[in-house]
PDB file with one MODEL, atoms N, CA, C and O in Angstrom:
MODEL        1
ATOM      1  N   MET A   1      93.209  73.537  97.087  1.00  0.00           N
ATOM      2  CA  MET A   1      93.538  74.592  96.003  1.00  0.00           C
ATOM      3  C   MET A   1      92.673  74.886  95.019  1.00  0.00           C
ATOM      4  O   MET A   1      91.884  74.057  94.566  1.00  0.00           O
ATOM      5  N   PRO A   2      92.754  75.993  94.653  1.00  0.00           N
ATOM      6  CA  PRO A   2      91.576  76.472  93.417  1.00  0.00           C
ATOM      7  C   PRO A   2      91.962  75.816  92.231  1.00  0.00           C
ATOM      8  O   PRO A   2      93.078  75.414  91.901  1.00  0.00           O
ATOM      9  N   ILE A   3      90.668  75.753  91.519  1.00  0.00           N
ATOM     10  CA  ILE A   3      90.686  75.020  90.254  1.00  0.00           C
ATOM     11  C   ILE A   3      90.452  75.736  88.836  1.00  0.00           C
ATOM     12  O   ILE A   3      90.771  75.308  87.726  1.00  0.00           O
ATOM     13  N   THR A   4      89.960  76.656  89.089  1.00  0.00           N
ATOM     14  CA  THR A   4      88.967  77.360  88.145  1.00  0.00           C
ATOM     15  C   THR A   4      90.374  78.593  87.887  1.00  0.00           C
ATOM     16  O   THR A   4      91.118  78.894  88.821  1.00  0.00           O
ATOM     17  N   LYS A   5      90.504  79.088  86.702  1.00  0.00           N
ATOM     18  CA  LYS A   5      91.351  80.050  86.133  1.00  0.00           C
ATOM     19  C   LYS A   5      91.037  81.358  87.153  1.00  0.00           C
ATOM     20  O   LYS A   5      91.996  81.877  87.725  1.00  0.00           O
ATOM     21  N   SER A   6      89.906  81.790  87.331  1.00  0.00           N
ATOM     22  CA  SER A   6      89.641  82.971  88.102  1.00  0.00           C
ATOM     23  C   SER A   6      90.007  82.800  89.610  1.00  0.00           C
ATOM     24  O   SER A   6      90.546  83.696  90.259  1.00  0.00           O
ATOM     25  N   ALA A   7      89.722  81.760  90.041  1.00  0.00           N
ATOM     26  CA  ALA A   7      90.108  81.429  91.600  1.00  0.00           C
ATOM     27  C   ALA A   7      91.531  81.161  91.720  1.00  0.00           C
ATOM     28  O   ALA A   7      92.008  81.087  92.852  1.00  0.00           O
ATOM     29  N   ILE A   8      92.315  80.997  90.637  1.00  0.00           N
ATOM     30  CA  ILE A   8      93.874  81.004  90.923  1.00  0.00           C
ATOM     31  C   ILE A   8      94.079  82.430  90.915  1.00  0.00           C
ATOM     32  O   ILE A   8      94.621  82.887  91.921  1.00  0.00           O
ATOM     33  N   LYS A   9      93.799  83.140  90.102  1.00  0.00           N
ATOM     34  CA  LYS A   9      94.063  84.514  89.922  1.00  0.00           C
ATOM     35  C   LYS A   9      93.770  85.230  91.124  1.00  0.00           C
ATOM     36  O   LYS A   9      94.626  85.955  91.631  1.00  0.00           O
ATOM     37  N   LYS A  10      92.574  85.083  91.649  1.00  0.00           N
ATOM     38  CA  LYS A  10      92.005  85.583  93.186  1.00  0.00           C
ATOM     39  C   LYS A  10      92.954  85.020  94.215  1.00  0.00           C
ATOM     40  O   LYS A  10      93.367  85.879  94.993  1.00  0.00           O
ATOM     41  N   LEU A  11      93.337  83.988  94.387  1.00  0.00           N
ATOM     42  CA  LEU A  11      94.497  83.496  95.300  1.00  0.00           C
ATOM     43  C   LEU A  11      95.623  84.357  95.289  1.00  0.00           C
ATOM     44  O   LEU A  11      96.032  84.869  96.331  1.00  0.00           O
ATOM     45  N   ARG A  12      96.177  84.563  94.136  1.00  0.00           N
ATOM     46  CA  ARG A  12      97.349  85.248  93.986  1.00  0.00           C
ATOM     47  C   ARG A  12      97.130  86.627  94.374  1.00  0.00           C
ATOM     48  O   ARG A  12      98.083  87.146  94.954  1.00  0.00           O
ATOM     49  N   ALA A  13      95.990  87.421  94.172  1.00  0.00           N
ATOM     50  CA  ALA A  13      95.632  88.827  94.364  1.00  0.00           C
ATOM     51  C   ALA A  13      95.282  88.967  95.979  1.00  0.00           C
ATOM     52  O   ALA A  13      95.498  90.041  96.540  1.00  0.00           O
ATOM     53  N   ASP A  14      94.819  88.015  96.590  1.00  0.00           N
ATOM     54  CA  ASP A  14      94.699  87.907  97.774  1.00  0.00           C
ATOM     55  C   ASP A  14      96.179  87.799  98.512  1.00  0.00           C
ATOM     56  O   ASP A  14      96.360  88.562  99.461  1.00  0.00           O
ATOM     57  N   LYS A  15      96.964  87.138  98.235  1.00  0.00           N
ATOM     58  CA  LYS A  15      98.374  86.737  98.896  1.00  0.00           C
ATOM     59  C   LYS A  15      99.006  88.029  98.811  1.00  0.00           C
ATOM     60  O   LYS A  15      99.541  88.418  99.849  1.00  0.00           O
ATOM     61  N   LYS A  16      99.063  88.813  97.752  1.00  0.00           N
ATOM     62  CA  LYS A  16      99.645  90.110  97.465  1.00  0.00           C
ATOM     63  C   LYS A  16      99.026  91.344  98.439  1.00  0.00           C
ATOM     64  O   LYS A  16      99.639  92.270  98.970  1.00  0.00           O
ATOM     65  N   LYS A  17      97.600  91.021  98.478  1.00  0.00           N
ATOM     66  CA  LYS A  17      97.026  92.179  99.339  1.00  0.00           C
ATOM     67  C   LYS A  17      97.038  91.758 100.765  1.00  0.00           C
ATOM     68  O   LYS A  17      96.692  92.627 101.566  1.00  0.00           O
ATOM     69  N   ALA A  18      97.390  90.517 101.268  1.00  0.00           N
ATOM     70  CA  ALA A  18      97.454  90.035 102.572  1.00  0.00           C
ATOM     71  C   ALA A  18      98.866  90.873 103.186  1.00  0.00           C
ATOM     72  O   ALA A  18      98.964  91.526 104.225  1.00  0.00           O
ATOM     73  N   ALA A  19      99.934  90.580 102.097  1.00  0.00           N
ATOM     74  CA  ALA A  19     101.184  90.979 102.462  1.00  0.00           C
ATOM     75  C   ALA A  19     101.086  92.642 102.663  1.00  0.00           C
ATOM     76  O   ALA A  19     101.488  93.168 103.701  1.00  0.00           O
ATOM     77  N   PHE A  20     100.617  93.266 101.766  1.00  0.00           N
ATOM     78  CA  PHE A  20     100.707  94.740 101.751  1.00  0.00           C
ATOM     79  C   PHE A  20      99.863  95.125 103.145  1.00  0.00           C
ATOM     80  O   PHE A  20     100.321  95.966 103.918  1.00  0.00           O
ATOM     81  N   ASN A  21      98.714  94.508 103.379  1.00  0.00           N
ATOM     82  CA  ASN A  21      97.821  94.968 104.740  1.00  0.00           C
ATOM     83  C   ASN A  21      98.865  94.535 105.980  1.00  0.00           C
ATOM     84  O   ASN A  21      99.106  95.338 106.881  1.00  0.00           O
ATOM     85  N   ARG A  22      99.330  93.497 105.957  1.00  0.00           N
ATOM     86  CA  ARG A  22     100.469  93.110 107.185  1.00  0.00           C
ATOM     87  C   ARG A  22     101.244  94.125 107.209  1.00  0.00           C
ATOM     88  O   ARG A  22     101.304  94.752 108.267  1.00  0.00           O
ATOM     89  N   SER A  23     102.060  94.573 106.039  1.00  0.00           N
ATOM     90  CA  SER A  23     103.237  95.484 106.399  1.00  0.00           C
ATOM     91  C   SER A  23     102.572  96.952 106.566  1.00  0.00           C
ATOM     92  O   SER A  23     103.318  97.701 107.197  1.00  0.00           O
ATOM     93  N   THR A  24     101.632  97.413 106.251  1.00  0.00           N
ATOM     94  CA  THR A  24     100.841  98.467 106.450  1.00  0.00           C
ATOM     95  C   THR A  24     100.541  98.460 107.832  1.00  0.00           C
ATOM     96  O   THR A  24     100.713  99.543 108.390  1.00  0.00           O
ATOM     97  N   LYS A  25     100.130  97.504 108.543  1.00  0.00           N
ATOM     98  CA  LYS A  25      99.418  97.352 109.975  1.00  0.00           C
ATOM     99  C   LYS A  25     100.676  97.409 110.760  1.00  0.00           C
ATOM    100  O   LYS A  25     100.726  98.235 111.673  1.00  0.00           O
ATOM    101  N   THR A  26     101.919  96.481 110.481  1.00  0.00           N
ATOM    102  CA  THR A  26     103.104  96.595 111.292  1.00  0.00           C
ATOM    103  C   THR A  26     103.858  97.768 111.363  1.00  0.00           C
ATOM    104  O   THR A  26     104.562  98.010 112.344  1.00  0.00           O
ATOM    105  N   LYS A  27     103.771  98.499 110.426  1.00  0.00           N
ATOM    106  CA  LYS A  27     104.336  99.999 110.332  1.00  0.00           C
ATOM    107  C   LYS A  27     103.700 100.926 111.514  1.00  0.00           C
ATOM    108  O   LYS A  27     104.251 101.595 112.389  1.00  0.00           O
ATOM    109  N   ALA A  28     102.364 100.713 111.209  1.00  0.00           N
ATOM    110  CA  ALA A  28     101.503 101.610 111.981  1.00  0.00           C
ATOM    111  C   ALA A  28     101.799 101.378 113.722  1.00  0.00           C
ATOM    112  O   ALA A  28     101.968 102.245 114.579  1.00  0.00           O
ATOM    113  N   LYS A  29     101.789  99.934 113.862  1.00  0.00           N
ATOM    114  CA  LYS A  29     101.998  99.259 115.262  1.00  0.00           C
ATOM    115  C   LYS A  29     103.291  99.748 115.476  1.00  0.00           C
ATOM    116  O   LYS A  29     103.323 100.268 116.592  1.00  0.00           O
ATOM    117  N   SER A  30     104.270  99.808 114.961  1.00  0.00           N
ATOM    118  CA  SER A  30     105.576  99.984 115.282  1.00  0.00           C
ATOM    119  C   SER A  30     105.743 101.660 115.423  1.00  0.00           C
ATOM    120  O   SER A  30     106.413 102.110 116.353  1.00  0.00           O
ATOM    121  N   ALA A  31     105.213 102.391 114.625  1.00  0.00           N
ATOM    122  CA  ALA A  31     105.194 103.933 114.948  1.00  0.00           C
ATOM    123  C   ALA A  31     104.634 104.291 116.494  1.00  0.00           C
ATOM    124  O   ALA A  31     105.115 105.057 117.329  1.00  0.00           O
ATOM    125  N   VAL A  32     103.445 103.450 116.555  1.00  0.00           N
ATOM    126  CA  VAL A  32     102.693 103.601 118.049  1.00  0.00           C
ATOM    127  C   VAL A  32     103.468 103.210 119.235  1.00  0.00           C
ATOM    128  O   VAL A  32     103.486 103.821 120.304  1.00  0.00           O
ATOM    129  N   ASP A  33     104.276 101.847 118.868  1.00  0.00           N
ATOM    130  CA  ASP A  33     105.054 101.621 120.088  1.00  0.00           C
ATOM    131  C   ASP A  33     106.213 102.437 120.150  1.00  0.00           C
ATOM    132  O   ASP A  33     106.777 102.499 121.242  1.00  0.00           O
ATOM    133  N   GLU A  34     106.774 103.208 118.999  1.00  0.00           N
ATOM    134  CA  GLU A  34     108.094 103.950 119.147  1.00  0.00           C
ATOM    135  C   GLU A  34     107.669 105.140 119.920  1.00  0.00           C
ATOM    136  O   GLU A  34     108.505 105.623 120.683  1.00  0.00           O
ATOM    137  N   PHE A  35     106.435 105.715 119.836  1.00  0.00           N
ATOM    138  CA  PHE A  35     105.899 106.696 120.407  1.00  0.00           C
ATOM    139  C   PHE A  35     105.845 106.513 121.973  1.00  0.00           C
ATOM    140  O   PHE A  35     106.292 107.339 122.769  1.00  0.00           O
ATOM    141  N   LYS A  36     105.251 105.348 122.302  1.00  0.00           N
ATOM    142  CA  LYS A  36     105.041 104.912 123.436  1.00  0.00           C
ATOM    143  C   LYS A  36     106.347 104.913 124.522  1.00  0.00           C
ATOM    144  O   LYS A  36     106.261 105.122 125.732  1.00  0.00           O
ATOM    145  N   LYS A  37     107.450 104.652 123.831  1.00  0.00           N
ATOM    146  CA  LYS A  37     108.789 104.753 124.235  1.00  0.00           C
ATOM    147  C   LYS A  37     109.105 106.071 124.533  1.00  0.00           C
ATOM    148  O   LYS A  37     109.413 106.491 125.648  1.00  0.00           O
ATOM    149  N   LEU A  38     109.024 106.674 123.568  1.00  0.00           N
ATOM    150  CA  LEU A  38     109.741 108.377 123.555  1.00  0.00           C
ATOM    151  C   LEU A  38     108.886 109.246 124.248  1.00  0.00           C
ATOM    152  O   LEU A  38     109.315 110.073 125.053  1.00  0.00           O
ATOM    153  N   LEU A  39     107.477 109.076 123.928  1.00  0.00           N
ATOM    154  CA  LEU A  39     106.455 110.240 124.325  1.00  0.00           C
ATOM    155  C   LEU A  39     106.961 111.593 123.983  1.00  0.00           C
ATOM    156  O   LEU A  39     107.097 112.477 124.828  1.00  0.00           O
ATOM    157  N   SER A  40     107.225 111.727 122.767  1.00  0.00           N
ATOM    158  CA  SER A  40     107.800 113.078 122.133  1.00  0.00           C
ATOM    159  C   SER A  40     106.906 113.393 120.917  1.00  0.00           C
ATOM    160  O   SER A  40     106.410 112.493 120.240  1.00  0.00           O
ATOM    161  N   GLY A  41     106.727 114.656 120.673  1.00  0.00           N
ATOM    162  CA  GLY A  41     105.891 115.309 119.667  1.00  0.00           C
ATOM    163  C   GLY A  41     106.148 114.935 118.205  1.00  0.00           C
ATOM    164  O   GLY A  41     105.268 114.999 117.346  1.00  0.00           O
ATOM    165  N   VAL A  42     107.527 114.504 117.949  1.00  0.00           N
ATOM    166  CA  VAL A  42     107.869 114.080 116.609  1.00  0.00           C
ATOM    167  C   VAL A  42     107.213 112.556 116.319  1.00  0.00           C
ATOM    168  O   VAL A  42     106.532 112.212 115.353  1.00  0.00           O
ATOM    169  N   ALA A  43     107.675 111.704 117.557  1.00  0.00           N
ATOM    170  CA  ALA A  43     107.191 110.435 117.396  1.00  0.00           C
ATOM    171  C   ALA A  43     105.507 110.403 117.422  1.00  0.00           C
ATOM    172  O   ALA A  43     104.912 109.533 116.786  1.00  0.00           O
ATOM    173  N   LEU A  44     104.949 111.187 118.028  1.00  0.00           N
ATOM    174  CA  LEU A  44     103.468 111.539 118.059  1.00  0.00           C
ATOM    175  C   LEU A  44     102.944 111.946 116.373  1.00  0.00           C
ATOM    176  O   LEU A  44     101.959 111.364 115.917  1.00  0.00           O
ATOM    177  N   SER A  45     103.563 112.796 115.682  1.00  0.00           N
ATOM    178  CA  SER A  45     103.241 112.937 114.435  1.00  0.00           C
ATOM    179  C   SER A  45     103.698 111.878 113.484  1.00  0.00           C
ATOM    180  O   SER A  45     102.998 111.630 112.503  1.00  0.00           O
ATOM    181  N   LYS A  46     104.737 111.279 113.680  1.00  0.00           N
ATOM    182  CA  LYS A  46     104.704 109.916 112.976  1.00  0.00           C
ATOM    183  C   LYS A  46     103.776 108.875 113.337  1.00  0.00           C
ATOM    184  O   LYS A  46     103.429 108.153 112.402  1.00  0.00           O
ATOM    185  N   ALA A  47     103.347 108.656 114.342  1.00  0.00           N
ATOM    186  CA  ALA A  47     102.427 107.583 114.842  1.00  0.00           C
ATOM    187  C   ALA A  47     101.002 108.110 114.184  1.00  0.00           C
ATOM    188  O   ALA A  47     100.360 107.225 113.620  1.00  0.00           O
ATOM    189  N   PHE A  48     100.491 109.287 114.184  1.00  0.00           N
ATOM    190  CA  PHE A  48      99.494 109.726 113.555  1.00  0.00           C
ATOM    191  C   PHE A  48      99.498 109.417 111.901  1.00  0.00           C
ATOM    192  O   PHE A  48      98.622 108.864 111.236  1.00  0.00           O
ATOM    193  N   SER A  49     100.639 109.903 111.521  1.00  0.00           N
ATOM    194  CA  SER A  49     100.644 109.715 109.984  1.00  0.00           C
ATOM    195  C   SER A  49     100.383 108.236 109.701  1.00  0.00           C
ATOM    196  O   SER A  49      99.520 107.848 108.912  1.00  0.00           O
ATOM    197  N   ALA A  50     101.308 107.327 110.503  1.00  0.00           N
ATOM    198  CA  ALA A  50     101.009 105.837 110.033  1.00  0.00           C
ATOM    199  C   ALA A  50      99.658 105.412 110.141  1.00  0.00           C
ATOM    200  O   ALA A  50      99.027 104.863 109.238  1.00  0.00           O
ATOM    201  N   VAL A  51      99.128 105.753 111.569  1.00  0.00           N
ATOM    202  CA  VAL A  51      97.626 105.342 111.630  1.00  0.00           C
ATOM    203  C   VAL A  51      96.716 105.777 110.506  1.00  0.00           C
ATOM    204  O   VAL A  51      95.979 105.040 109.851  1.00  0.00           O
ATOM    205  N   ASP A  52      96.882 107.144 110.370  1.00  0.00           N
ATOM    206  CA  ASP A  52      96.195 107.693 109.233  1.00  0.00           C
ATOM    207  C   ASP A  52      96.290 107.104 107.963  1.00  0.00           C
ATOM    208  O   ASP A  52      95.287 106.889 107.282  1.00  0.00           O
ATOM    209  N   ARG A  53      97.574 106.793 107.552  1.00  0.00           N
ATOM    210  CA  ARG A  53      97.742 105.919 106.214  1.00  0.00           C
ATOM    211  C   ARG A  53      97.049 104.760 106.221  1.00  0.00           C
ATOM    212  O   ARG A  53      96.440 104.388 105.218  1.00  0.00           O
ATOM    213  N   ALA A  54      97.069 103.956 107.534  1.00  0.00           N
ATOM    214  CA  ALA A  54      96.572 102.680 107.239  1.00  0.00           C
ATOM    215  C   ALA A  54      94.964 102.647 107.315  1.00  0.00           C
ATOM    216  O   ALA A  54      94.275 101.753 106.824  1.00  0.00           O
ATOM    217  N   ALA A  55      94.522 103.669 107.950  1.00  0.00           N
ATOM    218  CA  ALA A  55      92.980 103.936 107.686  1.00  0.00           C
ATOM    219  C   ALA A  55      92.569 104.068 106.392  1.00  0.00           C
ATOM    220  O   ALA A  55      91.638 103.468 105.854  1.00  0.00           O
ATOM    221  N   LYS A  56      93.512 105.108 105.779  1.00  0.00           N
ATOM    222  CA  LYS A  56      92.868 105.702 104.509  1.00  0.00           C
ATOM    223  C   LYS A  56      93.286 104.480 103.484  1.00  0.00           C
ATOM    224  O   LYS A  56      92.825 104.637 102.353  1.00  0.00           O
ATOM    225  N   LYS A  57      93.986 103.426 103.653  1.00  0.00           N
ATOM    226  CA  LYS A  57      94.214 102.158 102.661  1.00  0.00           C
ATOM    227  C   LYS A  57      93.198 101.287 103.133  1.00  0.00           C
ATOM    228  O   LYS A  57      92.974 100.296 102.438  1.00  0.00           O
ATOM    229  N   GLY A  58      92.507 101.457 104.218  1.00  0.00           N
ATOM    230  CA  GLY A  58      91.532 100.416 104.571  1.00  0.00           C
ATOM    231  C   GLY A  58      92.016  99.158 105.398  1.00  0.00           C
ATOM    232  O   GLY A  58      91.330  98.145 105.538  1.00  0.00           O
ATOM    233  N   VAL A  59      93.165  99.323 105.881  1.00  0.00           N
ATOM    234  CA  VAL A  59      93.817  98.373 106.702  1.00  0.00           C
ATOM    235  C   VAL A  59      93.246  98.234 107.931  1.00  0.00           C
ATOM    236  O   VAL A  59      93.064  97.156 108.498  1.00  0.00           O
ATOM    237  N   ILE A  60      92.933  99.426 108.394  1.00  0.00           N
ATOM    238  CA  ILE A  60      92.235  99.383 109.906  1.00  0.00           C
ATOM    239  C   ILE A  60      90.826 100.311 109.421  1.00  0.00           C
ATOM    240  O   ILE A  60      90.726 100.830 108.309  1.00  0.00           O
ATOM    241  N   LYS A  61      89.913 100.382 110.366  1.00  0.00           N
ATOM    242  CA  LYS A  61      88.795 101.529 110.074  1.00  0.00           C
ATOM    243  C   LYS A  61      88.879 102.731 110.678  1.00  0.00           C
ATOM    244  O   LYS A  61      89.648 102.887 111.626  1.00  0.00           O
ATOM    245  N   LYS A  62      88.206 103.597 110.274  1.00  0.00           N
ATOM    246  CA  LYS A  62      88.478 104.957 110.485  1.00  0.00           C
ATOM    247  C   LYS A  62      88.058 105.445 112.143  1.00  0.00           C
ATOM    248  O   LYS A  62      88.512 106.409 112.759  1.00  0.00           O
ATOM    249  N   GLY A  63      87.198 104.587 112.537  1.00  0.00           N
ATOM    250  CA  GLY A  63      87.075 104.863 114.082  1.00  0.00           C
ATOM    251  C   GLY A  63      88.112 104.186 114.805  1.00  0.00           C
ATOM    252  O   GLY A  63      88.566 104.762 115.794  1.00  0.00           O
ATOM    253  N   LYS A  64      88.543 103.114 114.497  1.00  0.00           N
ATOM    254  CA  LYS A  64      89.862 102.494 115.306  1.00  0.00           C
ATOM    255  C   LYS A  64      90.892 103.286 115.027  1.00  0.00           C
ATOM    256  O   LYS A  64      91.758 103.235 115.900  1.00  0.00           O
ATOM    257  N   ALA A  65      91.143 104.049 114.078  1.00  0.00           N
ATOM    258  CA  ALA A  65      92.384 104.965 113.836  1.00  0.00           C
ATOM    259  C   ALA A  65      92.153 106.148 114.786  1.00  0.00           C
ATOM    260  O   ALA A  65      93.059 106.590 115.493  1.00  0.00           O
ATOM    261  N   ASP A  66      90.805 106.686 114.778  1.00  0.00           N
ATOM    262  CA  ASP A  66      90.360 107.828 115.696  1.00  0.00           C
ATOM    263  C   ASP A  66      90.655 107.528 117.179  1.00  0.00           C
ATOM    264  O   ASP A  66      91.095 108.334 118.000  1.00  0.00           O
ATOM    265  N   ARG A  67      90.373 106.367 117.366  1.00  0.00           N
ATOM    266  CA  ARG A  67      90.533 105.950 118.976  1.00  0.00           C
ATOM    267  C   ARG A  67      91.797 105.564 119.535  1.00  0.00           C
ATOM    268  O   ARG A  67      91.937 105.626 120.757  1.00  0.00           O
ATOM    269  N   ILE A  68      93.004 105.063 118.592  1.00  0.00           N
ATOM    270  CA  ILE A  68      94.136 105.230 118.641  1.00  0.00           C
ATOM    271  C   ILE A  68      94.971 106.453 118.845  1.00  0.00           C
ATOM    272  O   ILE A  68      95.894 106.675 119.629  1.00  0.00           O
ATOM    273  N   LYS A  69      94.328 107.277 117.813  1.00  0.00           N
ATOM    274  CA  LYS A  69      94.785 108.561 118.062  1.00  0.00           C
ATOM    275  C   LYS A  69      94.643 109.332 119.248  1.00  0.00           C
ATOM    276  O   LYS A  69      95.555 109.943 119.804  1.00  0.00           O
ATOM    277  N   ALA A  70      93.379 109.271 119.630  1.00  0.00           N
ATOM    278  CA  ALA A  70      92.940 109.765 121.007  1.00  0.00           C
ATOM    279  C   ALA A  70      93.576 109.390 122.098  1.00  0.00           C
ATOM    280  O   ALA A  70      93.931 110.190 122.964  1.00  0.00           O
ATOM    281  N   ARG A  71      93.788 108.048 122.152  1.00  0.00           N
ATOM    282  CA  ARG A  71      94.673 107.524 123.132  1.00  0.00           C
ATOM    283  C   ARG A  71      96.155 107.969 123.445  1.00  0.00           C
ATOM    284  O   ARG A  71      96.663 108.220 124.538  1.00  0.00           O
ATOM    285  N   LEU A  72      96.686 107.995 122.225  1.00  0.00           N
ATOM    286  CA  LEU A  72      97.797 108.589 122.232  1.00  0.00           C
ATOM    287  C   LEU A  72      98.181 110.082 122.738  1.00  0.00           C
ATOM    288  O   LEU A  72      99.175 110.369 123.405  1.00  0.00           O
ATOM    289  N   SER A  73      97.193 110.958 122.284  1.00  0.00           N
ATOM    290  CA  SER A  73      96.940 112.218 122.459  1.00  0.00           C
ATOM    291  C   SER A  73      96.956 112.255 124.117  1.00  0.00           C
ATOM    292  O   SER A  73      97.845 112.821 124.754  1.00  0.00           O
ATOM    293  N   LYS A  74      96.145 111.754 124.546  1.00  0.00           N
ATOM    294  CA  LYS A  74      95.664 111.597 126.220  1.00  0.00           C
ATOM    295  C   LYS A  74      97.447 111.417 126.775  1.00  0.00           C
ATOM    296  O   LYS A  74      97.756 112.039 127.791  1.00  0.00           O
ATOM    297  N   LYS A  75      98.268 110.772 126.238  1.00  0.00           N
ATOM    298  CA  LYS A  75      99.351 110.236 126.810  1.00  0.00           C
ATOM    299  C   LYS A  75     100.559 111.398 126.828  1.00  0.00           C
ATOM    300  O   LYS A  75     101.457 111.457 127.668  1.00  0.00           O
ATOM    301  N   VAL A  76     100.350 112.357 125.633  1.00  0.00           N
ATOM    302  CA  VAL A  76     101.255 113.496 125.513  1.00  0.00           C
ATOM    303  C   VAL A  76     100.676 114.842 126.846  1.00  0.00           C
ATOM    304  O   VAL A  76     101.397 115.474 127.617  1.00  0.00           O
ATOM    305  N   VAL A  77      99.303 114.899 126.704  1.00  0.00           N
ATOM    306  CA  VAL A  77      98.859 115.613 127.773  1.00  0.00           C
ATOM    307  C   VAL A  77      99.170 115.212 129.193  1.00  0.00           C
ATOM    308  O   VAL A  77      99.558 115.993 130.061  1.00  0.00           O
ATOM    309  N   ALA A  78      98.984 114.054 129.330  1.00  0.00           N
ATOM    310  CA  ALA A  78      99.035 113.657 130.858  1.00  0.00           C
ATOM    311  C   ALA A  78     100.498 113.629 131.098  1.00  0.00           C
ATOM    312  O   ALA A  78     100.936 113.348 132.213  1.00  0.00           O
TER     313      ALA A  78
ENDMDL
END
């Protein structure tokens, strides 16, 4: 356990940030999974939005977001 006051504050902030990151990542993953079930344009739009939001917030890297979007787009075309 942290001892110094600043370390205690850091632990508290890290827990909040981890919860936010987990939530954002789960929303993106759920949107992608939903698209894979439906393969519709509306679901694709929602998946793109969720993945872009996660990348903008820094939960996933921009390159990973682009890669996910490219793979989803290929599923629509094929």
